[in-house]
PASEBA-1860 file (N, C-alpha, C; in nm, 3 decimals):
! residues 102
1> MSSENKSP> 0.085/-0.117/0.000/0.000/0.000/0.000/0.089/0.124/0.000 ~ 0.062/0.214/-0.087/0.143/0.336/-0.095/0.106/0.431/0.019 ~ 0.195/0.529/0.042/0.172/0.623/0.153/0.050/0.711/0.128 ~ 0.012/0.732/-0.002/-0.107/0.813/-0.031/-0.235/0.742/0.015 ~ -0.237/0.609/0.006/-0.356/0.532/0.045/-0.368/0.515/0.195 ~ -0.259/0.523/0.269/-0.263/0.503/0.413/-0.331/0.620/0.484 ~ -0.309/0.739/0.440/-0.362/0.855/0.508/-0.515/0.857/0.512 ~ -0.586/0.838/0.401/-0.733/0.835/0.409/-0.784/0.718/0.493
9> LLERARNI> -0.716/0.605/0.484/-0.757/0.489/0.563/-0.738/0.515/0.712 ~ -0.626/0.573/0.747/-0.600/0.607/0.887/-0.701/0.709/0.937 ~ -0.734/0.805/0.855/-0.832/0.907/0.894/-0.970/0.844/0.916 ~ -1.009/0.752/0.829/-1.137/0.683/0.846/-1.138/0.603/0.976 ~ -1.027/0.535/1.006/-1.018/0.457/1.129/-1.029/0.548/1.252 ~ -0.966/0.664/1.246/-0.973/0.758/1.359/-1.116/0.808/1.381 ~ -1.194/0.818/1.275/-1.333/0.863/1.289/-1.423/0.754/1.346 ~ -1.385/0.628/1.330/-1.467/0.517/1.377/-1.436/0.480/1.521
17> VPHLETDR> -1.309/0.471/1.555/-1.267/0.425/1.687/-1.287/0.538/1.789 ~ -1.361/0.512/1.897/-1.385/0.617/1.997/-1.256/0.654/2.072 ~ -1.247/0.779/2.112/-1.132/0.826/2.189/-1.140/0.771/2.331 ~ -1.025/0.739/2.388/-1.022/0.694/2.527/-1.041/0.814/2.618 ~ -1.132/0.802/2.711/-1.162/0.910/2.803/-1.174/0.852/2.944 ~ -1.136/0.930/3.042/-1.135/0.881/3.180/-1.274/0.879/3.243 ~ -1.371/0.948/3.184/-1.504/0.954/3.245/-1.599/0.848/3.190 ~ -1.552/0.759/3.107/-1.638/0.651/3.053/-1.633/0.529/3.143
25> HKGQAGRI> -1.739/0.450/3.138/-1.738/0.324/3.210/-1.736/0.208/3.112 ~ -1.709/0.090/3.163/-1.694/-0.030/3.081/-1.818/-0.052/2.996 ~ -1.797/-0.065/2.867/-1.907/-0.091/2.775/-1.946/0.028/2.689 ~ -1.906/0.148/2.727/-1.944/0.266/2.650/-1.867/0.279/2.519 ~ -1.754/0.213/2.506/-1.676/0.221/2.382/-1.703/0.101/2.292 ~ -1.805/0.026/2.321/-1.843/-0.083/2.232/-1.869/-0.213/2.303 ~ -1.985/-0.270/2.272/-2.023/-0.402/2.321/-2.054/-0.486/2.197 ~ -1.970/-0.585/2.171/-1.974/-0.662/2.047/-2.016/-0.806/2.075
33> GIVGGSLE> -2.090/-0.866/1.983/-2.129/-1.006/1.992/-2.074/-1.083/1.873 ~ -2.013/-1.198/1.900/-1.960/-1.287/1.797/-2.034/-1.419/1.811 ~ -2.082/-1.474/1.699/-2.153/-1.601/1.699/-2.076/-1.699/1.612 ~ -2.042/-1.816/1.666/-1.974/-1.916/1.584/-1.892/-2.012/1.664 ~ -1.817/-2.094/1.591/-1.727/-2.190/1.652/-1.784/-2.330/1.657 ~ -1.695/-2.423/1.683/-1.729/-2.564/1.703/-1.610/-2.627/1.775 ~ -1.617/-2.755/1.801/-1.507/-2.822/1.868/-1.378/-2.808/1.787 ~ -1.389/-2.824/1.656/-1.271/-2.817/1.569/-1.233/-2.675/1.530
41> YTGAPYFA> -1.328/-2.584/1.530/-1.305/-2.448/1.481/-1.330/-2.346/1.592 ~ -1.229/-2.324/1.672/-1.239/-2.225/1.780/-1.164/-2.097/1.747 ~ -1.080/-2.102/1.647/-0.996/-1.987/1.613/-1.072/-1.869/1.557 ~ -1.164/-1.893/1.465/-1.234/-1.783/1.399/-1.311/-1.695/1.498 ~ -1.395/-1.751/1.585/-1.464/-1.663/1.680/-1.366/-1.595/1.777 ~ -1.260/-1.667/1.815/-1.160/-1.605/1.903/-1.095/-1.486/1.835 ~ -1.046/-1.503/1.712/-0.976/-1.394/1.645/-1.069/-1.277/1.614 ~ -1.194/-1.304/1.581/-1.289/-1.195/1.560/-1.310/-1.118/1.690
49> AISALKVG> -1.324/-1.191/1.800/-1.349/-1.128/1.930/-1.227/-1.051/1.980 ~ -1.110/-1.111/1.971/-0.991/-1.043/2.023/-0.957/-0.923/1.936 ~ -0.988/-0.930/1.806/-0.966/-0.815/1.718/-1.056/-0.698/1.758 ~ -1.180/-0.729/1.794/-1.271/-0.624/1.839/-1.216/-0.555/1.964 ~ -1.160/-0.632/2.056/-1.100/-0.573/2.176/-0.979/-0.487/2.140 ~ -0.898/-0.535/2.048/-0.775/-0.463/2.012/-0.802/-0.330/1.943 ~ -0.916/-0.319/1.874/-0.947/-0.191/1.809/-1.030/-0.099/1.898 ~ -1.057/-0.141/2.021/-1.116/-0.048/2.115/-1.248/-0.085/2.179
57> ADLVHVFC> -1.309/-0.196/2.139/-1.435/-0.236/2.204/-1.406/-0.272/2.350 ~ -1.499/-0.240/2.436/-1.482/-0.268/2.579/-1.519/-0.410/2.617 ~ -1.630/-0.456/2.564/-1.682/-0.588/2.601/-1.710/-0.668/2.476 ~ -1.666/-0.793/2.476/-1.693/-0.881/2.362/-1.751/-1.011/2.415 ~ -1.870/-1.044/2.365/-1.939/-1.167/2.400/-1.923/-1.265/2.284 ~ -1.886/-1.389/2.315/-1.875/-1.494/2.214/-1.983/-1.597/2.244 ~ -2.074/-1.615/2.149/-2.181/-1.714/2.160/-2.137/-1.835/2.078 ~ -2.113/-1.947/2.144/-2.056/-2.064/2.079/-2.116/-2.192/2.137
65> PQAAAQVI> -2.087/-2.308/2.074/-2.131/-2.435/2.130/-2.053/-2.469/2.258 ~ -2.108/-2.555/2.338/-2.046/-2.597/2.464/-1.904/-2.650/2.441 ~ -1.885/-2.729/2.336/-1.754/-2.790/2.312/-1.645/-2.688/2.282 ~ -1.681/-2.572/2.230/-1.582/-2.470/2.195/-1.557/-2.372/2.309 ~ -1.647/-2.364/2.404/-1.643/-2.260/2.508/-1.516/-2.263/2.591 ~ -1.480/-2.379/2.643/-1.363/-2.387/2.731/-1.235/-2.351/2.656 ~ -1.226/-2.394/2.532/-1.107/-2.363/2.452/-1.098/-2.212/2.429 ~ -1.208/-2.150/2.388/-1.209/-2.006/2.363/-1.179/-1.928/2.491
73> KSYSPELI> -1.237/-1.972/2.603/-1.209/-1.907/2.731/-1.060/-1.917/2.767 ~ -0.998/-2.029/2.733/-0.857/-2.046/2.767/-0.766/-1.957/2.685 ~ -0.810/-1.914/2.567/-0.729/-1.823/2.485/-0.716/-1.686/2.550 ~ -0.824/-1.638/2.611/-0.821/-1.503/2.670/-0.928/-1.488/2.777 ~ -0.888/-1.445/2.896/-0.986/-1.421/3.002/-1.067/-1.294/2.979 ~ -1.029/-1.213/2.881/-1.099/-1.087/2.853/-1.233/-1.109/2.782 ~ -1.251/-1.224/2.721/-1.372/-1.251/2.644/-1.481/-1.306/2.735 ~ -1.604/-1.269/2.706/-1.720/-1.322/2.778/-1.778/-1.432/2.689
81> VHPLLDSN> -1.769/-1.554/2.733/-1.806/-1.669/2.651/-1.937/-1.728/2.700 ~ -2.031/-1.743/2.606/-2.163/-1.802/2.636/-2.176/-1.932/2.558 ~ -2.169/-2.048/2.624/-2.180/-2.176/2.555/-2.326/-2.216/2.532 ~ -2.390/-2.148/2.437/-2.535/-2.164/2.419/-2.577/-2.222/2.284 ~ -2.491/-2.220/2.186/-2.535/-2.249/2.049/-2.592/-2.388/2.028 ~ -2.551/-2.485/2.106/-2.604/-2.619/2.083/-2.721/-2.654/2.175 ~ -2.772/-2.557/2.247/-2.892/-2.585/2.328/-3.017/-2.577/2.239 ~ -3.121/-2.641/2.281/-3.245/-2.647/2.202/-3.310/-2.510/2.185
89> NAIMQIEP> -3.295/-2.423/2.279/-3.355/-2.290/2.272/-3.248/-2.181/2.266 ~ -3.146/-2.203/2.185/-3.033/-2.109/2.176/-3.079/-1.969/2.138 ~ -3.168/-1.959/2.042/-3.215/-1.826/1.998/-3.280/-1.752/2.114 ~ -3.362/-1.820/2.190/-3.430/-1.756/2.303/-3.330/-1.714/2.411 ~ -3.222/-1.790/2.428/-3.122/-1.756/2.529/-3.032/-1.641/2.483 ~ -3.006/-1.632/2.355/-2.919/-1.528/2.301/-2.993/-1.396/2.282 ~ -3.120/-1.403/2.247/-3.199/-1.284/2.213/-3.193/-1.173/2.318 ~ -3.204/-1.202/2.447/-3.196/-1.092/2.545/-3.062/-1.017/2.543
97> WLERLH> -2.955/-1.084/2.502/-2.824/-1.019/2.497/-2.814/-0.922/2.380 ~ -2.889/-0.947/2.273/-2.874/-0.868/2.151/-2.904/-0.719/2.172 ~ -3.004/-0.688/2.254/-3.036/-0.547/2.277/-2.927/-0.474/2.356 ~ -2.839/-0.548/2.421/-2.730/-0.486/2.497/-2.606/-0.463/2.412 ~ -2.603/-0.519/2.292/-2.485/-0.511/2.206/-2.498/-0.396/2.106 ~ -2.384/-0.346/2.064/-2.383/-0.242/1.961/-2.378/-0.308/1.826
END
Protein backbone atom coordinates (compact mmCIF):
# COMPACT_ATOMS: atom_id res chain seq x y z
CA MET A 1 0.00 0.00 0.00
CA SER A 2 1.43 3.36 -0.95
CA SER A 3 1.72 6.23 1.53
CA GLU A 4 -1.07 8.13 -0.31
CA ASN A 5 -3.56 5.32 0.45
CA LYS A 6 -2.63 5.03 4.13
CA SER A 7 -3.62 8.55 5.08
CA PRO A 8 -7.33 8.35 4.09
CA LEU A 9 -7.57 4.89 5.63
CA LEU A 10 -6.00 6.07 8.87
CA GLU A 11 -8.32 9.07 8.94
CA ARG A 12 -11.37 6.83 8.46
CA ALA A 13 -10.18 4.57 11.29
CA ARG A 14 -9.73 7.58 13.59
CA ASN A 15 -13.33 8.63 12.89
CA ILE A 16 -14.67 5.17 13.77
CA VAL A 17 -12.67 4.25 16.87
CA PRO A 18 -13.85 6.17 19.97
CA HIS A 19 -11.32 8.26 21.89
CA LEU A 20 -10.22 6.94 25.27
CA GLU A 21 -11.62 9.10 28.03
CA THR A 22 -11.35 8.81 31.80
CA ASP A 23 -15.04 9.54 32.45
CA ARG A 24 -16.38 6.51 30.53
CA HIS A 25 -17.38 3.24 32.10
CA LYS A 26 -16.94 -0.30 30.81
CA GLY A 27 -19.07 -0.91 27.75
CA GLN A 28 -19.44 2.66 26.50
CA ALA A 29 -16.76 2.21 23.82
CA GLY A 30 -18.43 -0.83 22.32
CA ARG A 31 -20.23 -4.02 23.21
CA ILE A 32 -19.74 -6.62 20.47
CA GLY A 33 -21.29 -10.06 19.92
CA ILE A 34 -19.60 -12.87 17.97
CA VAL A 35 -21.53 -16.01 16.99
CA GLY A 36 -19.74 -19.16 15.84
CA GLY A 37 -17.27 -21.90 16.52
CA SER A 38 -17.29 -25.64 17.03
CA LEU A 39 -15.07 -28.22 18.68
CA GLU A 40 -12.71 -28.17 15.69
CA TYR A 41 -13.05 -24.48 14.81
CA THR A 42 -12.39 -22.25 17.80
CA GLY A 43 -9.96 -19.87 16.13
CA ALA A 44 -12.34 -17.83 13.99
CA PRO A 45 -14.64 -16.63 16.80
CA TYR A 46 -11.60 -16.05 19.03
CA PHE A 47 -9.76 -13.94 16.45
CA ALA A 48 -12.89 -11.95 15.60
CA ALA A 49 -13.49 -11.28 19.30
CA ILE A 50 -9.91 -10.43 20.23
CA SER A 51 -9.66 -8.15 17.18
CA ALA A 52 -12.71 -6.24 18.39
CA LEU A 53 -11.00 -5.73 21.76
CA LYS A 54 -7.75 -4.63 20.12
CA VAL A 55 -9.47 -1.91 18.09
CA GLY A 56 -11.16 -0.48 21.15
CA ALA A 57 -14.35 -2.36 22.04
CA ASP A 58 -14.82 -2.68 25.79
CA LEU A 59 -16.82 -5.88 26.01
CA VAL A 60 -16.93 -8.81 23.62
CA HIS A 61 -19.39 -11.67 24.00
CA VAL A 62 -18.75 -14.94 22.14
CA PHE A 63 -21.81 -17.14 21.60
CA CYS A 64 -20.56 -20.64 20.79
CA PRO A 65 -21.31 -24.35 21.30
CA GLN A 66 -20.46 -25.97 24.64
CA ALA A 67 -17.54 -27.90 23.12
CA ALA A 68 -15.82 -24.70 21.95
CA ALA A 69 -16.43 -22.60 25.08
CA GLN A 70 -13.63 -23.87 27.31
CA VAL A 71 -11.07 -23.63 24.52
CA ILE A 72 -12.09 -20.06 23.63
CA LYS A 73 -12.09 -19.07 27.31
CA SER A 74 -8.57 -20.46 27.67
CA TYR A 75 -7.29 -18.23 24.85
CA SER A 76 -8.21 -15.03 26.70
CA PRO A 77 -9.86 -14.21 30.02
CA GLU A 78 -10.99 -10.87 28.53
CA LEU A 79 -13.72 -12.51 26.44
CA ILE A 80 -17.20 -13.22 27.78
CA VAL A 81 -18.06 -16.69 26.51
CA HIS A 82 -21.63 -18.02 26.36
CA PRO A 83 -21.80 -21.76 25.55
CA LEU A 84 -25.35 -21.64 24.19
CA LEU A 85 -25.35 -22.49 20.49
CA ASP A 86 -26.04 -26.19 20.83
CA SER A 87 -28.92 -25.85 23.28
CA ASN A 88 -32.45 -26.47 22.02
CA ASN A 89 -33.55 -22.90 22.72
CA ALA A 90 -30.33 -21.09 21.76
CA ILE A 91 -32.15 -18.26 19.98
CA MET A 92 -34.30 -17.56 23.03
CA GLN A 93 -31.22 -17.56 25.29
CA ILE A 94 -29.19 -15.28 23.01
CA GLU A 95 -31.99 -12.84 22.13
CA PRO A 96 -31.96 -10.92 25.45
CA TRP A 97 -28.24 -10.19 24.97
CA LEU A 98 -28.74 -8.68 21.51
CA GLU A 99 -30.36 -5.47 22.77
CA ARG A 100 -27.30 -4.86 24.97
CA LEU A 101 -24.85 -5.11 22.06
CA HIS A 102 -23.83 -2.42 19.61
